[in-house]
C-alpha positions in Angstrom: 42.0 77.4 73.4 40.9 80.0 75.9 40.4 78.9 79.5 37.1 79.2 81.3 38.9 80.0 84.5 42.5 80.7 85.6 44.4 79.8 88.8 47.5 81.2 90.3 49.3 78.1 91.5 52.0 78.8 94.2 54.8 76.5 95.2 53.8 73.8 97.7 56.4 73.6 100.5 56.5 71.4 103.6 55.7 73.6 106.7 59.2 73.4 107.9 60.5 75.0 104.7 58.0 77.9 104.7 60.9 80.4 105.5 62.1 79.7 101.9 59.0 81.4 100.5 59.5 84.5 102.7 63.2 84.7 101.7 62.4 84.2 98.0 59.8 87.0 97.8 62.1 89.7 99.2 65.0 90.7 96.9 67.2 91.2 99.9 68.4 87.7 99.0 70.2 89.3 96.0 72.7 91.0 98.3 72.8 88.4 101.1 75.4 85.7 100.2 73.9 83.4 102.8 70.5 83.4 101.1 71.9 83.0 97.6 74.1 80.1 98.8 71.0 78.6 100.3 69.1 78.4 97.0 72.2 77.3 95.2 72.6 74.5 97.7 69.0 73.4 97.3 69.5 72.6 93.6 72.6 74.0 91.9 71.4 73.1 88.3 67.9 74.5 88.8 69.4 77.6 90.4 71.4 78.3 87.2 68.7 77.2 84.7 66.0 79.3 86.5 68.2 82.4 85.9 68.8 82.6 89.7 65.0 82.9 90.3 64.1 81.4 93.7 60.4 81.7 93.1 60.5 79.8 89.8 63.0 77.3 91.4 60.6 76.6 94.3 57.8 76.0 91.9 59.8 73.5 89.8 61.9 71.6 92.4 60.9 68.0 92.9 59.0 67.1 96.0 61.6 64.4 96.6 64.3 67.0 97.0 62.2 69.0 99.3 61.6 65.9 101.4 65.3 65.3 101.5 66.2 68.8 102.8 63.5 68.7 105.5 65.7 65.9 107.0 69.0 67.8 106.4 69.9 69.6 109.6 72.7 71.5 107.9 70.4 72.9 105.3 67.7 73.8 107.9 70.2 75.6 110.0 71.4 77.7 107.0 67.8 78.4 106.1 67.0 79.5 109.6 70.1 81.8 109.6 69.0 83.4 106.3 65.5 83.9 107.6 66.7 85.4 110.8 69.1 87.7 108.8 66.2 88.9 106.8 64.1 89.5 109.9 66.9 91.4 111.6 67.6 93.4 108.5 64.0 94.6 108.3 64.1 95.7 111.9 67.5 97.4 111.9 67.1 100.1 109.3 67.5 103.2 111.6 69.6 105.8 109.7 66.5 107.7 108.4 64.8 107.7 111.8 67.8 109.2 113.5 68.1 111.8 110.8 64.5 112.8 110.9 63.6 112.4 114.5 60.6 114.6 115.4 59.6 115.2 111.8 56.1 114.5 110.5 55.4 111.3 108.6 56.8 111.4 105.1 57.1 109.3 101.9 59.4 109.6 98.9 58.3 108.3 95.5 61.1 107.3 93.0 59.9 107.1 89.4 62.0 105.4 86.8 61.3 103.8 83.4 63.5 100.8 84.3 64.9 99.0 87.3 67.8 96.6 87.3 67.5 94.6 90.5 68.4 91.0 89.8 69.1 88.7 87.0 65.7 87.1 87.3 63.8 90.4 86.7 64.9 91.3 83.1 63.1 94.7 83.0 66.1 96.9 82.5 68.4 97.8 79.6 71.6 99.1 81.2 73.2 101.6 83.5 70.1 103.7 84.2 68.1 100.7 85.3 70.8 99.2 87.4 71.4 102.5 89.1 67.7 102.8 89.8 67.8 99.3 91.3 70.8 100.1 93.4 69.1 103.3 94.6 66.2 101.2 96.0 68.6 98.8 97.7 70.5 101.5 99.4 67.2 103.3 100.3 66.3 100.1 102.0 69.7 99.8 103.8 69.2 103.4 105.1 65.6 102.8 106.1 64.2 105.6 103.9 60.4 105.7 103.6 60.7 105.4 99.8 58.6 103.6 97.2 59.6 102.9 93.7 57.3 103.5 90.7 57.8 101.8 87.3 56.3 99.7 84.5 56.4 95.9 84.4 57.4 94.9 80.9 56.0 91.6 79.6 59.0 91.2 77.3 61.4 93.6 79.0 64.5 94.4 77.1 65.6 92.1 74.4 67.8 89.0 74.7 70.8 89.3 72.4 72.3 86.7 70.1 74.7 87.0 67.2 74.3 85.5 63.8 77.1 83.9 61.8 78.2 87.3 60.6 78.5 88.6 64.1 75.5 90.9 63.7 73.3 91.4 66.7 69.9 89.8 66.6 67.1 90.2 69.2 64.7 87.8 70.9 62.0 88.9 73.3 61.3 86.2 75.9 58.0 86.5 77.7 58.3 87.3 81.4 56.1 85.0 83.5 55.1 87.3 86.3 53.6 84.6 88.3 56.9 82.8 88.6 58.9 85.8 89.6 59.4 87.4 93.0 56.3 89.6 92.4 53.1 90.2 94.4 49.9 91.2 92.6 48.3 94.0 94.6 44.6 93.4 95.5 41.7 95.2 96.9 40.3 94.2 100.3 37.7 92.0 98.6 40.4 90.1 96.8 39.9 91.6 93.4 42.9 93.0 91.5 43.8 96.6 92.3 43.5 98.6 89.1 43.9 102.2 88.0 42.7 103.9 84.8 44.4 106.5 82.7 42.8 108.7 80.0 44.1 108.3 76.5 42.5 109.9 73.4 39.0 108.4 73.0 39.4 105.7 75.6 40.5 104.7 79.1 43.4 102.3 79.6 43.5 100.1 82.7 46.5 98.8 84.5 47.0 96.4 87.4 49.7 96.8 90.0 52.5 94.4 90.9 54.9 94.8 93.8 58.4 93.6 94.2 59.8 93.9 97.8 63.3 95.3 97.8 64.3 94.9 101.5 62.2 97.5 103.2 61.3 99.3 100.0 58.3 98.3 97.8 58.6 98.8 94.1 55.2 99.1 92.4 54.9 98.5 88.7 52.0 98.9 86.3 50.9 96.3 83.8 48.5 97.1 81.0 48.4 93.6 79.5 44.9 92.9 80.8 41.3 93.0 79.6 39.4 95.2 78.7 42.3 97.0 77.1 42.6 96.7 73.3 45.6 94.8 71.8 47.6 98.1 71.2 47.1 99.1 74.9 48.2 95.6 76.0 51.6 96.5 74.5 52.1 99.7 76.4 54.0 97.6 79.0 55.3 95.1 76.5 58.9 96.2 75.6 61.2 98.6 77.3 62.2 101.3 74.9 60.4 99.5 72.1 58.0 100.8 69.5 57.7 104.2 67.8 57.3 107.7 69.2 53.6 107.1 69.8 54.3 104.0 71.9 56.9 106.1 73.8 54.4 108.8 74.8 51.9 106.1 75.7 54.5 104.5 78.0 55.5 107.9 79.6 51.9 108.8 80.2 51.3 105.5 81.9 54.5 105.9 84.0 54.0 109.5 85.0 50.2 109.9 85.2 49.4 106.3 85.9 52.2 106.2 88.6 50.6 109.1 90.5 47.2 107.6 90.3 48.6 104.2 91.5 50.2 105.8 94.5 46.9 107.4 95.4 45.0 104.1 95.0 47.6 102.4 97.2 47.0 105.0 99.9 50.3 106.7 100.0 50.6 110.4 101.0 53.8 111.2 99.1 55.7 114.2 100.3 58.6 114.2 97.8 58.6 112.9 94.2 61.9 112.0 92.4 61.9 111.8 88.6 64.9 109.6 87.6 65.3 111.1 84.0 62.5 112.9 82.1 60.5 109.8 81.3 58.2 110.4 84.3 57.8 114.2 83.9 54.1 113.9 83.1 53.7 113.1 86.8 53.9 116.8 87.5 50.9 117.5 85.2 48.8 114.9 86.9 49.7 116.1 90.4 48.6 119.7 89.4 45.4 118.4 87.9 44.5 116.4 91.1 45.2 119.5 93.3 43.0 121.7 91.0 40.1 119.2 90.6 40.2 117.5 94.0 41.4 120.2 96.3 40.0 123.2 94.6 43.3 125.0 94.2 44.2 127.5 91.4 46.7 126.5 88.8 49.3 128.8 90.3 48.9 127.3 93.8 48.8 123.7 92.6 51.9 124.3 90.5 53.7 125.8 93.5 52.9 122.7 95.7 54.1 120.4 92.9 57.2 122.4 92.1 58.2 122.6 95.8 58.2 118.8 96.3 59.6 117.5 93.0 63.2 116.4 92.4 64.7 115.7 88.9 67.8 113.8 88.0 69.1 114.1 84.5 71.4 111.4 83.1 71.7 112.9 79.6 74.9 114.8 78.6 73.7 115.6 75.0 70.4 117.2 73.7 69.9 114.2 71.4 69.3 112.0 74.4 66.2 113.9 75.5 62.6 112.7 74.7 60.9 115.3 72.5 57.3 115.3 71.3 55.8 117.4 68.6 53.3 120.1 69.5 50.5 118.2 67.6 51.3 115.0 69.4 51.3 116.7 72.8 47.9 118.4 72.2 46.4 115.2 70.9 47.4 113.1 73.9 47.4 115.6 76.7 45.7 118.8 75.5 42.9 118.4 78.0 45.3 119.3 80.7 45.5 122.8 79.2 41.7 123.1 79.7 42.0 122.0 83.3 44.9 124.4 83.9 43.0 127.3 82.3 45.7 127.8 79.7 45.7 128.3 76.0 47.5 125.7 73.8 50.7 127.7 73.5 50.9 128.4 77.3 50.6 124.6 77.9 53.2 123.7 75.3 55.5 126.3 76.9 55.8 124.1 79.9 58.1 121.9 77.9 59.9 124.6 75.9 63.1 126.4 76.7 62.1 129.3 74.6 58.3 129.7 75.1 58.2 132.2 72.1 59.3 129.5 69.7 55.9 128.1 68.6 57.4 125.4 66.4 59.7 124.0 69.1 58.9 120.4 70.3 57.9 119.6 73.9 60.9 118.5 75.9 60.4 116.1 78.8 63.7 117.3 80.4 62.5 121.0 80.2 59.2 120.1 81.8 61.0 118.2 84.6 63.4 121.1 85.2 60.6 123.7 85.3 58.7 121.5 87.8 61.5 120.7 90.2 62.7 122.3 93.4 66.0 120.4 93.1 67.8 119.2 89.9 71.0 117.4 89.5 73.4 115.7 87.1 75.0 112.4 88.0 78.7 113.4 88.3 80.6 116.7 88.9 81.6 117.0 85.2 78.1 116.1 84.1 76.8 118.9 86.4 78.9 121.3 84.5 77.7 119.9 81.2 74.1 120.1 82.3 74.3 123.7 83.5 75.7 124.6 80.1 73.1 122.6 78.2 70.1 124.0 80.1 71.3 127.5 81.0 68.7 129.0 78.7 66.0 128.2 81.2 67.6 130.8 83.6 68.2 133.8 81.4 70.9 136.1 82.6 72.0 133.8 85.4 75.8 133.1 85.3 76.2 129.5 84.0 78.1 128.5 87.2 75.0 129.5 89.2 72.4 127.7 87.1 70.6 125.7 89.8 71.5 122.2 88.5 73.7 120.5 91.0 75.6 117.2 90.9 75.3 114.1 93.0 77.8 111.6 91.7 76.4 108.1 91.1 77.4 105.1 93.0 76.8 101.3 93.0 75.5 99.0 95.7 78.5 97.3 97.1 76.9 94.1 98.4 75.3 93.5 95.0 78.4 93.9 92.8 81.3 92.6 94.9 82.0 88.9 94.4 81.0 86.5 97.2 84.6 85.4 98.0 85.8 89.0 98.0 83.0 90.1 100.3 84.0 87.4 102.7 87.6 88.6 102.5 86.5 92.2 103.3 84.2 91.0 106.1 87.1 89.1 107.6 89.7 91.9 107.6 87.6 95.1 107.4 84.6 94.1 109.4 80.9 93.8 108.2 80.4 97.6 107.8 82.8 98.1 104.9 79.9 98.3 102.4 78.6 101.5 103.9 81.6 103.0 105.7 82.5 106.6 105.0 85.7 107.6 103.2 87.1 109.0 106.5 86.3 105.8 108.5 89.4 104.2 110.2 88.1 100.9 108.8 89.9 101.7 105.5 93.2 101.8 107.3 92.9 98.0 107.7 93.3 97.4 103.9 96.9 96.8 104.5 96.1 94.0 106.9 94.8 91.9 104.0 97.7 89.7 103.0 98.8 90.4 99.4 98.8 86.7 98.6 95.3 86.2 99.9 93.9 89.1 97.9 95.7 88.0 94.8 94.7 84.3 95.1 91.1 85.3 95.6 91.3 87.5 92.5 92.8 84.6 90.5 89.8 82.4 91.5 87.4 85.1 90.4 89.2 85.3 87.0 88.9 81.5 86.7 85.2 81.6 87.6 84.6 84.2 85.0 86.4 82.3 82.3 84.7 79.1 83.0 81.3 80.8 82.8 82.2 82.6 79.6 83.2 79.3 78.0 79.9 77.7 79.0 77.9 80.7 77.7 79.7 80.7 74.4 79.2 76.9 74.0 75.5 77.3 74.7 75.2 80.3 72.3 77.0 78.4 69.5 74.8 75.3 70.0 71.7 77.4 69.7 73.1 78.9 66.5 73.8 75.4 65.1 77.6 75.9 65.0 79.9 73.1 64.0 81.5 70.8 66.5 84.9 72.3 65.8 83.6 75.8 66.7 82.1 74.5 69.9 85.3 72.7 70.8 87.3 75.9 70.2 84.9 77.8 72.5 85.7 75.4 75.4 89.3 76.6 75.3 88.9 80.4 74.9 90.9 82.6 77.3 93.8 81.6 79.5 93.2 81.8 83.3 96.8 83.0 83.8 96.8 85.8 81.2 96.2 89.6 81.9 92.6 90.2 81.1 91.1 93.5 80.0 87.3 93.9 80.5 85.1 96.1 78.4 81.3 95.9 78.9 78.7 98.6 78.3 75.9 99.8 76.0 77.2 99.9 72.4 76.5 103.5 71.7 78.9 105.1 69.2 80.2 107.8 71.6 81.5 105.0 73.9 84.0 104.1 71.1 84.0 100.3 71.7 86.5 99.8 68.9 89.0 102.5 69.8 91.5 99.8 70.9 91.3 98.2 67.4 92.4 101.4 65.6 96.0 100.2 64.9 95.7 96.5 64.1 99.4 95.7 64.0 100.0 97.5 67.3 97.2 95.7 69.2 98.3 92.4 67.8 101.7 93.1 69.1 100.3 93.9 72.6 98.2 90.7 72.6 100.8 88.2 71.3 104.3 89.5 70.8 105.6 88.6 74.2 104.7 85.1 75.2 105.5 85.9 78.8 103.3 89.0 78.8 100.2 88.0 76.8 97.0 90.1 76.9 93.4 89.0 76.3 90.0 90.8 76.1 86.5 90.0 77.4 83.9 92.2 75.8 80.2 92.4 76.2 77.3 94.7 75.6 74.1 95.4 73.7 73.2 98.0 71.1 69.6 99.3 71.0 67.7 97.3 68.3 67.3 100.5 66.2 70.9 101.7 66.6 72.5 100.4 63.4 75.9 102.2 64.0 76.0 100.5 67.4 75.3 97.1 65.9 78.0 97.7 63.4 80.5 98.2 66.2 79.6 94.7 67.6 79.9 93.2 64.1 83.3 94.9 63.5 84.7 93.4 66.8 83.5 89.9 65.8 84.9 90.3 62.3 88.2 91.5 63.7 88.4 88.5 66.0 87.7 86.1 63.2 89.9 87.7 60.5 92.9 88.1 62.8 92.6 84.6 64.2 92.2 85.8 67.8 89.3 83.7 68.9 91.2 82.5 72.0 92.5 86.0 73.0 89.4 88.1 72.4 85.9 87.0 73.3 82.6 88.8 72.8 80.1 87.4 75.3 76.5 87.5 74.0 73.5 88.7 75.9 75.2 90.8 78.5 73.2 91.0 81.8 73.6 91.6 85.5 75.0 88.2 86.1 77.8 88.3 83.5 78.4 91.9 84.6 79.1 90.8 88.1 81.5 88.1 86.9 83.4 90.4 84.7 83.9 93.3 87.2 85.4 90.7 89.6 87.2 88.4 87.1 88.9 90.8 84.8 92.2 92.4 85.7 91.6 96.0 84.5 88.5 97.9 83.4 88.7 99.7 80.1 86.4 102.7 79.2 86.9 104.9 76.2 84.0 107.4 75.9 84.3 110.6 74.0 84.6 113.2 76.7 82.3 114.7 78.0 79.6 112.4 76.6 79.7 109.9 79.6 77.3 111.3 82.2 78.7 109.1 84.9 79.3 105.4 84.1 79.1 102.9 86.9 80.7 99.7 85.7 84.1 101.0 86.5 83.0 101.7 90.1 81.9 98.1 90.4 85.2 96.9 89.1 87.1 99.2 91.5 85.1 97.7 94.5 86.4 94.3 93.4 90.0 95.6 93.3 90.3 96.3 89.6 92.3 99.3 88.5 90.5 101.4 85.8 92.0 102.4 82.4 89.8 105.2 81.2 89.3 108.5 79.5 88.8 111.3 82.1 85.0 111.4 81.8 82.1 110.8 84.1 83.0 109.5 87.6 86.6 108.7 86.6 87.3 112.4 86.3 86.7 112.7 90.1 88.6 109.6 91.1 92.2 109.3 92.1 93.2 108.0 88.7 96.9 107.9 89.5 96.8 105.7 92.5 93.8 103.5 91.4 94.4 103.2 87.7 95.5 105.1 84.6 94.0 108.0 82.7 93.9 108.0 78.9 94.8 111.6 78.0 94.5 114.6 80.3 90.8 115.6 79.9 91.3 117.4 76.6 88.4 118.4 74.4 88.7 118.1 70.6 86.9 119.7 67.7 88.1 116.9 65.3 86.8 113.5 66.4 89.1 111.6 64.0 92.1 113.4 65.4 90.9 112.7 68.9 90.6 109.0 68.2 94.1 108.9 66.8 95.6 110.7 69.8 93.7 108.7 72.4 94.2 105.3 70.7 97.9 105.9 70.7 97.8 107.0 74.4 96.0 103.8 75.2 98.6 101.7 73.4 101.4 103.5 75.1 99.9 102.9 78.5 99.4 99.2 77.9 102.9 98.7 76.5 104.9 100.8 78.9 103.0 100.8 82.2 100.0 98.6 82.6 101.1 95.2 81.2 104.7 95.5 82.6 103.3 96.3 86.1 100.9 93.3 86.0 103.7 90.8 85.0 106.2 92.3 87.5 106.4 89.3 90.0 108.5 88.8 93.1 110.2 85.6 94.1 106.9 84.3 95.4 105.2 84.9 92.0 103.1 87.8 93.3 102.6 91.1 91.5 103.2 93.2 94.7 103.0 96.6 93.0 99.8 95.6 91.1 98.3 94.3 94.3 99.1 97.7 95.9 97.2 99.4 93.2 94.3 97.0 93.8 94.2 97.9 97.4 94.2 101.6 96.6 91.3 101.0 94.1 89.3 99.4 96.9 90.3 101.8 99.7 89.8 105.1 97.7 86.9 104.2 95.5 84.7 101.9 97.6 83.7 104.3 100.3 82.8 107.2 98.0 81.4 105.7 94.7 78.7 103.7 96.4 74.9 104.2 96.7 75.1 104.3 100.5 76.8 107.7 100.1 74.8 108.6 97.0 71.3 107.9 98.5 72.3 109.6 101.7 73.3 112.6 99.7 69.9 112.6 97.9 68.2 112.4 101.2 70.1 115.2 102.9 70.2 117.6 99.9 66.9 116.8 98.2 64.3 114.5 99.9 64.4 116.1 103.4 64.1 119.6 102.0 61.4 118.8 99.5 59.4 116.9 102.1 59.7 119.8 104.6 58.6 122.2 101.9 55.6 120.0 101.1 54.5 120.0 104.7 55.1 123.7 105.0 53.2 124.7 101.9 50.2 122.3 102.4 49.6 123.3 106.1 46.3 125.0 107.1 44.6 124.0 103.9 47.4 125.2 101.6 47.5 128.7 102.9 51.3 129.1 102.6 51.2 127.7 99.0 48.4 130.2 98.2 50.4 133.0 99.8 53.6 132.1 97.8 51.7 131.8 94.5 50.0 135.1 95.0 53.3 136.7 95.9 54.9 135.4 92.7 52.0 136.8 90.7 52.5 140.2 92.2 56.3 139.9 91.8 56.0 139.2 88.1 53.7 142.1 87.6 56.2 144.6 89.1 59.6 143.0 88.5 60.3 144.5 85.1 59.9 148.0 86.4 62.7 147.6 88.9 65.5 150.1 88.1 69.0 150.3 89.5 69.4 154.1 89.4 72.8 154.9 90.8 75.9 152.9 91.9 78.7 154.6 93.8 82.1 153.0 94.4 84.5 154.4 96.9 87.7 153.7 95.0 89.1 154.4 91.6 90.1 151.8 89.0 93.4 150.9 90.7 93.1 149.2 94.1 95.2 146.9 96.2 94.7 143.2 97.2 92.6 143.1 100.4 91.7 146.8 100.2 88.2 147.5 101.4 85.9 149.0 98.8 82.6 150.5 99.7 79.7 150.2 97.2 76.4 152.0 97.5 73.4 151.9 95.2 70.0 153.5 94.9 67.3 151.2 93.5 63.7 151.8 92.5 61.9 148.6 93.7 58.7 149.3 91.7 56.5 149.2 94.8 58.0 146.0 96.0 59.2 145.8 99.6 62.8 145.4 100.6 61.7 142.1 102.0 60.8 140.9 98.5 64.3 141.2 97.1 67.9 140.5 97.8 70.4 142.9 96.4 73.9 141.5 95.8 77.2 142.6 94.5 78.8 140.1 92.1 82.6 140.1 91.9 85.2 138.1 90.2 88.0 137.9 87.7 87.5 139.1 84.1 88.1 136.6 81.3 89.3 137.2 77.8 85.7 138.0 76.7 85.4 140.7 79.3 83.0 138.6 81.4 83.1 137.9 85.2 84.0 134.3 85.7 83.4 132.2 88.8 81.9 135.2 90.5 81.1 135.5 94.2 78.0 137.2 95.6 78.0 139.7 98.5 74.7 140.6 100.0 74.0 144.4 100.3 72.2 145.8 103.3 69.2 148.2 102.9 69.8 151.4 104.7 66.3 152.8 104.3 64.6 154.7 101.5 64.5 158.3 100.3 62.4 159.8 97.5 61.0 156.4 96.5 64.5 154.9 96.1 66.0 152.2 98.4 69.6 152.7 99.5 71.9 149.7 99.7 75.5 149.4 100.8 78.2 146.7 101.1 81.9 146.4 101.5 84.0 144.1 99.3 87.7 143.1 99.0 89.6 141.3 96.3 91.9 138.5 97.5 93.8 138.2 94.2 95.5 140.6 91.8 94.9 141.1 88.1 91.9 142.4 86.2 88.8 142.0 88.5 85.2 143.0 87.9 82.1 144.0 89.8 78.4 144.1 89.0 75.2 144.4 91.0 72.0 142.4 90.8 68.6 142.1 92.3 67.0 138.7 93.0 63.6 137.7 94.5 63.4 136.7 98.1 60.7 135.0 100.1 61.0 132.6 103.1 59.1 129.9 101.2 61.3 129.9 98.0 63.6 127.0 97.5 66.2 129.4 96.1 66.2 132.9 94.7 66.4 131.4 91.2 63.0 129.6 91.5 61.0 132.5 89.9 63.6 132.8 87.1 63.8 136.6 87.6 66.9 138.7 87.8 67.9 142.3 87.2 71.5 143.4 86.6 73.0 146.8 86.7 73.8 148.3 83.3 
């Protein structure tokens, strides 16, 4: 039955309890233990059953209970403290203002296909989303003028359950937006704020929801409204659901709809950050708006967009990049070619590495890279992998100089560290530990934490995790209709006094979730052979619904558990989410990670574990390759690369078993007369001291601000000044540059020394160059020197700028002096690069000339 009218019914609170509403609708409560304790105290059972959703909780709590707490002075005092903490928090975000004093007003827009913010907002699938959520939280902590842009999924990512055979099944619970900490954005007249996006043969409408993340608003589009047709309702139905057509529908809504939404909301964005390539269509829409609304040429509009775009890639393999066929691109977005004044192949070339390959698909990552002033991978090793993967976009540029940097990921400390552990740190380190820099004297106080206190706290965290795991297993088995004996057995899984290995992540095959099972007899021996040194596993994670090999890994683990009779020692926890993740990274004793190097872009679960004092046991990939893996854990292997994956699995499985047998387990069970594992606790303290200050989003977001946001925003202001005159000048200069560039000739290079020189000997180099009617101010001439590798190539070269000494007979004369600081076979070359004060880097035009 269809209603004739609908109402949005809000929780009814006594006036004295109104602060609860304010606290509930700002997600700052998720990283404020006082606020979370407040809601738990209000009704512990409802807090758990509502999935830790304070808005739903306030809408369902009995009026009797509300009347009781109005008379509870203790509760009211705690509520007032939490409300005051929120008010103070919103006022005290000053880092950005100090950094940007005197700068014009700015705004940074952060686009992501998913955001993992809190357990009660299931619109994320895994690490990418949780990272995006942590990015917003730290942006708020730092007071950045940042807004998030995403899609609000009616069903979000799936809820996982296992059938009797241990095979992953999926449910898609419906998200009730009106009972979540969301605000529906409205026009001044009270009507819903809506935007429209063009799709083939129709317009699709979307309304706008906002979730307040501290100081940062996250705006999300929702197409499940009239007058959209049923197919278009589903654009914001499932995260990463549907076929390739649904994927392009979603990415059009995210990128193009996101830009239109920001305009409708009145934001003047000065820097756009694309978190992965899903939002790359935003660049096309920004160019269109500048052409049609500001009257700019395509070249000028593209220059403005390119100069204020930032792109972060999280993908270490080409298979992870979204690709669309040429026909599909032209069907959905071909009208942009007409607006840009391009033919079809020129338009498709925006998303092709090789623009001459007319059959190549359109790559979202390539579009994002071509439209960004700053691009980065998410760990130092991932930066190396990304430069190698995308080097074709910068022809003839040495791979080490491909302009894709690296900003190592982090995690939001106050969100992932257990409550009791936070209180311990607050007590001994002070309240600023969550954002203190690595060189802060604060970290010297780690030794002030008594070993016994840190260890007893960790034992409580382990017990809390085990009790929750048992409850979740019992609930899962009841829903599946399991027998009473199975349910009784689930109530006794895991031993609170046994060494516990944690493994939780997305079940993609490259993560090798079953590597530890490779030698069944050996792992059984590790688990059970020594009754005084037992070992147990807690495992969790989801496979994408269409990833059959990933699902097979989950089934294989569950078969192994059942066939080997290890139900008490190994537990697979169904429906992994933020809440169970937080329990595991604080309650396990060590964090296991076994990706196939270098397939792990970064990984963040191990960072969370380290912040809680857990050592890591991991292959040297992603973030762990940068960590002090000797003092804060153990490395599986030495960073080797293998051509034969079967051989690699054999070697690294054996290395894992050796470490467990000879080092890890013995160290854990090495107790003193007080029953304390002093050496293990020392490793825990090192894990906290050395990892917490660096692998956190306070450092990460600050790095994005200083290396990307500030520069992009400044370039936006510079290029758009005086009705875009600087942008027009730069675009025209690039056009002239391209017309003349390929006529540049390096005519003559003279070197003062012969082939044999000494270390630190000065060598003078001069060159005569035909600049093809370009001015000496248009170019930078450099010597490029470095060691020669086995292939006769200069590796890890260094550039030395040459000085122009004037011109003669149409040739410019350049000179420079160089020295070599190391012996051996060394090399030298000469190159010409573009130069202009408005360029972000000399590689922006993708032009370079080398001496032959």
